N, C-alpha and C positions, 0 to 999 in steps of 0.2 A: 116674495117676486122679483129680487135684485138677482137671483141664483142664476135663473137664464143668461141674463146678459154678461153675468160673470165669466161663465162657461163658453159660450162664442166666442169673448174677448181670449179666453183661453187659446181657445181651438184656433184663432187666427193666428197668435204668437207660435203656436206650436206649426203650423202650418208654415207660415213666415219662414223658423227657424230651423224647420228641415228642407226648405228650398233652399237658404245660405247655404246649409250643411252641405246638398249637395251639388251645389255650385261651386262650392271650397275641393269639393272630392276631383268634383271633372277640369277644374283648373289646375291640382296637383298632378291629377292622372296625365296630364297633356304634358304639361313641365316635364314628368319625369320621362315621356315617353321622344318628347324632341329636347332632352336633353342632350343623349349620349348623340344622335345625329347632328349636331348644333358644335358639339366639342369637338367631334369628327370634321365639321366644313371648316371650320375654326383654326384648327390645327394643320390638318393635314391640305389643306386646299390655302386659305387664304394664307397664313403664316408663311407657310413653307412656299408658294407661291410670288407672295410680295420677297420674302429673302431673297428667291432665286431672283428676280429680277435685279434688288441691290446689286446682289454680288456680280451681276455683268459689267455695274458701273465700277466695282472697284477692282486692286490688285491682290497677289495671293496675300500682301501686307496688312491688306484694309486700307490703302490711299485711293480714293476715288480717281478712275482713271478711264477713258473712252481707248487704252489701247486692247484689251479682250474683243471689243466692235468691230475697231479697225482690223485685227489679226481676222476674224472669221469671217469679216465684208472680204478682205482680200482673197481669202482661198475660195469664197464660195465664184465671183466674178473675176480672180485674174490669175490665183497661183490654181490651174487647173489640176496639177501634177501632184498635188500636195495630199496628202492623207487623207482629210477633208475633202477636199475636189473630187479624189477616187471615190471616197464615199457618197459623193452626192450625184457622180457620173451613174455609181451602180445601184443607187435607190430608185434614181427616175427611170434606169432601165427597167428593175423587177418592175415597178408602177406601169410603166406604158404597156410590160409585154402580158400581166395581168390584163389591161383593160383591154387590148388587143384582142387574145384568146377568149375573152367571156363571149361574143355573139356566137363564137365554135360551140362553146360549153351549150351554148343554145340549141342549137343547130341539132345534138350528140344527143340532147335531152330531150328534143322531141320527136327526132328520129328513134329512138326509145321507147318512147310514151305512144307513138302514132303506128310505126311503119314495124316494130321489132316484135315480135314474140317471145315472150320471158323478158321484155325491158327493165320492169321492177327490180327482179334476181341480180341482171346485169347493174342496176345502177348501185344494188347493195353490195355487190362484190368491189363495184366500184371506189363505193366509200367505205370500205375496212382498213385502208392504209391510214385514212385519216383516224381512225380509232387505237389504231394499234401504238404501241410502244416506238415513242420518240427515235430512241438511240436504237432499238431494234431492228426498225426501218431504215436506218441511217446505216447500223452495221453492214444489212442484207444490201443495202443500193451501193456500200463501197467494194465488197464481196462481186457484185458483176460488172461492175468497170474496171475491178481490177486487171491488167496485160494478163495474169493468170486465170483471169473468172472470165464467163459467158461469152462478155464483148469480147474481149480478149483476143480468146479462140476464133469469135467467127470474123473479126477483124483480118486475124493472121490468115484465114481461111481464106478470106475474099481478097486481101486485097498485099497480104505478104507483108515483110519485114517487123520493124518491134514498134510495138503499141506505146505512145504517149501515156504519161501517167496523167490522167485529166487533172485529177484534186491538188499537185503538186507544179504544175506550168501555168502562170499567169495571162498564157493565151487560151487556155480550158477552163482554167479555175471556176470564173465566176457563172461561164456559160452552163457548166455543168451543174452546180447550185441552182442555178437559175431553173435549168430545166426538173430537178426534182422540185422545185417548190412546187412549180408548174401541178407536175405529176402530181403530188399532194396534194394541190388543192382543190381539183379538178373537178374529181368526187362529190364533197362537200358542194360547189354549184349544180352542178347537174340535179344533187338530189335536190334544195329547193327548188332550184326550177321546175324540176318532176313534179313537186310536189306543187308547186304557182298552176301547171299543163293538167294535173288530176282536179284542180275543184273548176276546171273549164270544164262545163254541162259536157256530154258529147251532143246533145242535137246542136249547136252553134257550128260541130264541122261538120255535120250532118246536112247540112242547110247550107254549107257553103259550097259543098261538093252539087248538090242539086242546082246550085246557081252556076255553075261551072268555074270555080275559080281552084285555080290551079295548089299544086303543092306549094310553089314560091310565092305565089298568091295569100294561100291560107298562113305561109307564116309573116310575111308582112304586114298584110291587112288586119292579122285575125291575133295569133300569137303574138310579136312585140307586141301593140299593146295593152294587150289581158295580160302577161305578163311584165311588165316595165316596170311598177312599183318593187318586182323584187329585184330585177335589174340595176333599177337605180339603186335600192338597199346595197345590192353585190357592190356596185360601184361606189357607194362614199365607204361602205368598208377597205374597199381596195386601196383610199386617199387618206383614210385615218390611220389604216397600217402601214403606212411608210416611215413611221418614229418609232417603230415598236418591232419592225420582224430581224432579228438577229439569230433563233437559235441554230436554223442549220448551217452559218457561217462560224460557231463556235464549233458545233461538234464536227462540221468537215475540216476547216482550216484554221481556225483560230483566230483568223482574220490576215492569213498570210496571201502570199501571191495576189494581191491588189483583189480580195472578195470582201470588203470592208463597205460595209453600208452607214449611214446615218447611225443606226440605232445599236452598232456592232461600234462603230467609233467612240461614239458616246462613254458605251459600259468599256471596253479595254482604257479609256482615256481618265476616268474615277478608278479602276481595277490597278492598274497597272501605275497612276504616277501618284495618285490618292489624293490629298489637301489642297496638292500645289495646281492639281487641273480643277477646283470647284470653281474657279470663275472664270475661269473660258471655256469649260462645257455650259456655265450656266447663257454667255453671252451665247454661244452655238443655241441654244435653243429658245432663246428670244426672240434673235434672228429668225429663224425657221418657224415660232409661233407666228410671225410677222406679218410672213411671205406666207406660211398655207393656210393660219382661219381665213384669211379674205378670201383666197383660190376654193377652198372646199366649202365656203358660205356659197362664191360666186356658183359653182358647178351644181350644186342643191338648189340655187334659186331657177337653172337652164335646168335642172330635168324635171323643177315642176312646173316648167313651163309646155312641158310634152305631154301630148294628147293623151289620155290611159281608154281604156274601153271598161263598161262596165258588161257584169254577169250576172 
């Protein structure tokens, strides 16, 4: 008579052990899956950033000092003609130019989507430079603007005289690279904006036409609110890219002729001055972070206040 009781107890013990085993396996699985990301976060985010902050308050010899921060602040707010001052000026020029052309990209995307036959094909063609080899595009652009290239021939034919070497003259070099950057980026912007417009049901535009809304009203009252999430994303990306864009400058001028940006200034400091520049670069990074993060968060908050439309 006691056998069933023993079997029931044994069954409960087996079930309990099985559950404990499953829980143990779950814990092991979670630990194994999180170990890599946690180690990456601790080493490459926590340690690197904390070490960078501490370096900003030290000299190259390891002594605690505020000299690096003072030097960076002076270059930002007083010495506008310093290398860092020029880099800040050019970086702001790139940023505001990118913001100014964004509405024009929206207009072009709208007309390609709504008014031009074969607009999607044109969008793809405009996007092609963005997916081609950067070195090949730079070489083609340099050949085009050279005095012996197509632009030089056109300039000589229209105005005569000697054509300036645009990338070897401080008066034109930054503007030339800026034009290249805007030209290279507009295809991507219009592809994203065109994709946002393509998701809008055509019935909405047809209803607007029936209500007597013209082209201008359609853009302001309908298109802009409907694609505002995409526009705001592009604006945030424009801001966050302030401290990372340096590729065209490296390929075109190597930072000469007053074409440096903040990103290239940091790159050049580390490359050409080595470990002796680490503390100065760390101080600059700390100052730019303290200035940039509140601005980006503030702009993000303002963007969220703009009403959007749903479809």
